[in-house]
C-alpha positions as CSV (number, residue, x, y, z in Angstrom):
1,M,64.4,106.7,88.7
2,K,68.4,106.7,89.7
3,T,69.6,109.4,91.7
4,D,73.5,110.3,91.0
5,R,74.9,110.5,94.3
6,R,78.1,111.5,93.4
7,E,80.0,114.5,95.7
8,D,81.4,118.0,93.6
9,I,84.9,116.9,94.0
10,G,85.7,120.8,94.8
11,E,83.9,120.1,97.7
12,L,85.6,117.2,98.6
13,F,88.8,118.9,98.4
14,R,87.6,122.3,101.0
15,Q,86.4,119.7,103.6
16,G,90.4,118.1,103.1
17,E,89.3,114.9,105.0
18,P,87.4,112.5,101.9
19,I,90.8,113.7,99.8
20,D,92.6,111.9,102.8
21,R,91.1,109.0,104.0
22,A,91.0,108.2,100.1
23,V,94.5,108.4,100.4
24,R,95.5,106.6,103.6
25,M,93.5,103.3,102.1
26,A,94.7,103.7,99.1
27,A,98.7,103.7,100.7
28,R,97.3,100.7,103.1
29,D,96.8,98.5,100.0
30,A,99.9,99.3,97.7
31,V,102.0,98.0,101.6
32,A,99.6,94.7,101.3
33,L,100.2,94.5,97.8
34,H,103.7,94.0,97.9
35,K,103.4,92.3,100.8
36,R,100.9,89.3,99.5
37,M,103.2,89.6,96.2
38,D,106.5,88.9,98.0
39,Q,107.4,92.0,96.1
40,P,109.7,94.8,97.6
41,M,108.2,98.0,98.1
42,P,110.6,101.4,97.3
43,V,109.9,103.8,100.6
44,W,111.6,107.4,100.6
45,R,114.6,107.7,103.7
46,D,117.3,109.6,103.9
47,G,116.9,111.5,100.9
48,K,117.4,108.6,98.8
49,T,114.7,105.4,97.3
50,V,115.5,101.9,100.0
51,W,113.8,99.0,98.7
52,I,111.7,96.7,102.2
53,P,112.5,93.6,101.8
54,P,108.8,91.7,101.8
55,E,109.2,90.0,105.0
56,E,110.5,93.4,106.5
57,I,106.9,94.7,105.0
58,E,104.9,96.0,107.8
59,I,100.6,96.9,107.0
60,P,99.9,99.4,109.0
61,P,96.8,99.1,110.8
62,E,93.6,100.1,109.3
63,D,92.0,103.5,111.2
64,P,88.5,102.6,112.0
65,L,87.8,105.7,110.9
66,D,88.5,105.0,107.0
67,T,85.9,102.1,107.0
């Protein structure tokens, strides 16, 4: 018999860390994708959108706690 192991979304938000970890991992994946696809990436700096060329994109290091 298969058991449903999904966690209650409300509990995940109360804990905070699982959501924060998922957002960090998704952001890192998006940065890596832009660089891999040789596409510029928009960022917010000093109140405006700035496009970073792919050769200047720095992929943040993986956080061991995020794996």
